[in-house]
KOLTORDO-78195 format. One record per residue (C-alpha): residue in one letter; residue number from 0; x, y, z. Coordinates in nm, 4 decimals. Example, Ala and Ser with C-alpha at 12.3 -4.5 7.8 and 13.67 -1.06 7.14 Angstrom:
+------+-----+----------+----------+----------+
! type ! seq !       px !       py !       pz !
+------+-----+----------+----------+----------+
!    A !   0 !   1.2300 !  -0.4500 !   0.7800 !
!    S !   1 !   1.3670 !  -0.1060 !   0.7140 !
+------+-----+----------+----------+----------+
# end
This chain:
+------+-----+----------+----------+----------+
! type ! seq !       px !       py !       pz !
+------+-----+----------+----------+----------+
!    M !   0 !   4.4656 !  -1.5329 !  -0.1307 !
!    T !   1 !   4.1844 !  -1.3198 !  -0.0053 !
!    Q !   2 !   3.9126 !  -1.3905 !   0.2448 !
!    P !   3 !   3.5588 !  -1.4047 !   0.1031 !
!    V !   4 !   3.3290 !  -1.1196 !   0.1982 !
!    S !   5 !   3.0332 !  -1.2266 !   0.4074 !
!    F !   6 !   2.7090 !  -1.0364 !   0.4279 !
!    N !   7 !   2.6013 !  -1.2412 !   0.7271 !
!    P !   8 !   2.8310 !  -1.1329 !   1.0118 !
!    T !   9 !   2.8610 !  -1.3674 !   1.3052 !
!    R !  10 !   2.8143 !  -1.0770 !   1.5454 !
!    A !  11 !   2.6191 !  -0.7553 !   1.5216 !
!    V !  12 !   2.8189 !  -0.4426 !   1.4400 !
!    G !  13 !   2.7624 !  -0.3016 !   1.7880 !
!    E !  14 !   2.8969 !  -0.6191 !   1.9447 !
!    K !  15 !   3.2159 !  -0.5893 !   1.7356 !
!    R !  16 !   3.2640 !  -0.2353 !   1.8629 !
!    I !  17 !   3.2098 !  -0.3490 !   2.2214 !
!    A !  18 !   3.4578 !  -0.6354 !   2.1751 !
!    A !  19 !   3.7247 !  -0.3851 !   2.0680 !
!    M !  20 !   3.6636 !  -0.1628 !   2.3727 !
!    S !  21 !   3.8205 !  -0.1996 !   2.7156 !
!    K !  22 !   3.6009 !  -0.3136 !   3.0040 !
!    N !  23 !   3.6040 !   0.0363 !   3.1528 !
!    D !  24 !   3.5000 !   0.1919 !   2.8198 !
!    V !  25 !   3.2146 !  -0.0577 !   2.7883 !
!    Q !  26 !   3.0913 !   0.0286 !   3.1381 !
!    V !  27 !   3.1083 !   0.4014 !   3.0635 !
!    A !  28 !   2.9233 !   0.3571 !   2.7327 !
!    R !  29 !   2.6503 !   0.1482 !   2.8945 !
!    M !  30 !   2.6085 !   0.4010 !   3.1779 !
!    A !  31 !   2.5841 !   0.6853 !   2.9259 !
!    A !  32 !   2.3212 !   0.4940 !   2.7280 !
!    T !  33 !   2.1102 !   0.4263 !   3.0358 !
!    N !  34 !   2.1459 !   0.7830 !   3.1661 !
!    A !  35 !   2.0620 !   0.9465 !   2.8334 !
!    P !  36 !   1.8116 !   1.2292 !   2.8744 !
!    A !  37 !   1.4597 !   1.1762 !   2.7515 !
!    A !  38 !   1.3564 !   1.3400 !   2.4264 !
!    Q !  39 !   1.2734 !   1.7061 !   2.4731 !
!    P !  40 !   0.9159 !   1.8132 !   2.4071 !
!    N !  41 !   0.8448 !   2.0298 !   2.1069 !
!    V !  42 !   0.8968 !   2.3974 !   2.1859 !
!    P !  43 !   0.6815 !   2.6496 !   2.0006 !
!    L !  44 !   0.8682 !   2.8639 !   1.7490 !
!    S !  45 !   0.7486 !   3.1837 !   1.9200 !
!    K !  46 !   0.9174 !   3.0772 !   2.2453 !
!    L !  47 !   1.2407 !   2.9946 !   2.0630 !
!    T !  48 !   1.2289 !   3.3337 !   1.8909 !
!    T !  49 !   1.1806 !   3.5078 !   2.2252 !
!    I !  50 !   1.4744 !   3.3206 !   2.3773 !
!    A !  51 !   1.6951 !   3.4031 !   2.0778 !
!    K !  52 !   1.6073 !   3.7736 !   2.1025 !
!    E !  53 !   1.6872 !   3.7744 !   2.4760 !
!    L !  54 !   2.0258 !   3.6118 !   2.4114 !
!    V !  55 !   2.1099 !   3.8674 !   2.1416 !
!    A !  56 !   2.0063 !   4.1560 !   2.3672 !
!    A !  57 !   2.2205 !   4.0203 !   2.6533 !
!    G !  58 !   2.5293 !   4.0177 !   2.4335 !
!    P !  59 !   2.8177 !   3.7757 !   2.4527 !
!    P !  60 !   2.9135 !   3.6374 !   2.7942 !
!    Y !  61 !   3.2359 !   3.7675 !   2.9442 !
!    D !  62 !   3.4310 !   3.7283 !   3.2658 !
!    L !  63 !   3.4754 !   4.0685 !   3.4318 !
!    A !  64 !   3.7238 !   3.9294 !   3.6848 !
!    R !  65 !   3.9454 !   3.7882 !   3.4082 !
!    I !  66 !   3.9251 !   4.1157 !   3.2138 !
!    A !  67 !   4.0342 !   4.3082 !   3.5258 !
!    Q !  68 !   4.3193 !   4.0621 !   3.5832 !
!    I !  69 !   4.4490 !   4.0990 !   3.2259 !
!    S !  70 !   4.4078 !   4.4775 !   3.2350 !
!    Q !  71 !   4.6109 !   4.4926 !   3.5555 !
!    A !  72 !   4.8838 !   4.2711 !   3.4063 !
!    I !  73 !   4.9039 !   4.4964 !   3.0978 !
!    A !  74 !   4.9202 !   4.8096 !   3.3155 !
!    T !  75 !   5.2039 !   4.6709 !   3.5275 !
!    G !  76 !   5.3923 !   4.5245 !   3.2300 !
!    D !  77 !   5.3502 !   4.1661 !   3.3515 !
!    Y !  78 !   5.1398 !   4.0525 !   3.0547 !
!    K !  79 !   5.3597 !   3.8428 !   2.8275 !
!    I !  80 !   5.2657 !   3.7894 !   2.4651 !
!    D !  81 !   5.3932 !   3.4749 !   2.2956 !
!    V !  82 !   5.4479 !   3.6134 !   1.9473 !
!    A !  83 !   5.5725 !   3.2790 !   1.8121 !
!    A !  84 !   5.2579 !   3.0966 !   1.9270 !
!    I !  85 !   5.0365 !   3.3627 !   1.7681 !
!    A !  86 !   5.2286 !   3.3446 !   1.4406 !
!    D !  87 !   5.2120 !   2.9640 !   1.4382 !
!    A !  88 !   4.8364 !   2.9711 !   1.5004 !
!    M !  89 !   4.7892 !   3.2238 !   1.2203 !
!    L !  90 !   4.9906 !   3.0134 !   0.9765 !
!    L !  91 !   4.8046 !   2.6952 !   1.0658 !
!    R !  92 !   4.4700 !   2.8630 !   0.9957 !
!    M !  93 !   4.5732 !   3.0050 !   0.6582 !
!    P !  94 !   4.4800 !   2.8140 !   0.3432 !
!    P !  95 !   4.7832 !   2.6265 !   0.2012 !
!    A !  96 !   4.7841 !   2.8320 !  -0.1211 !
!    T !  97 !   4.8565 !   3.1577 !   0.0680 !
!    R !  98 !   5.1450 !   3.0294 !   0.2848 !
+------+-----+----------+----------+----------+
# end
């Protein structure tokens, strides 16, 4: 036998989700909801365009210290390449038809 479908739930959908959550998760969710940032004001398109142009001109962010560290490791022969991990990652990203 099957249970009849009711279109008048005894609890609201949100309450069902809360009932399935742990007490800690409920507290975290409620804190996040109360600390949510206010809606941002409308920003003129010209300002957004200016910001976008500045970001493009600046180029991608990079960590000079990390680049120097890797360069030094390569120069001294200490940089280890995990060929198996690279191959696995490449195979996982390939479409199934080409594997």
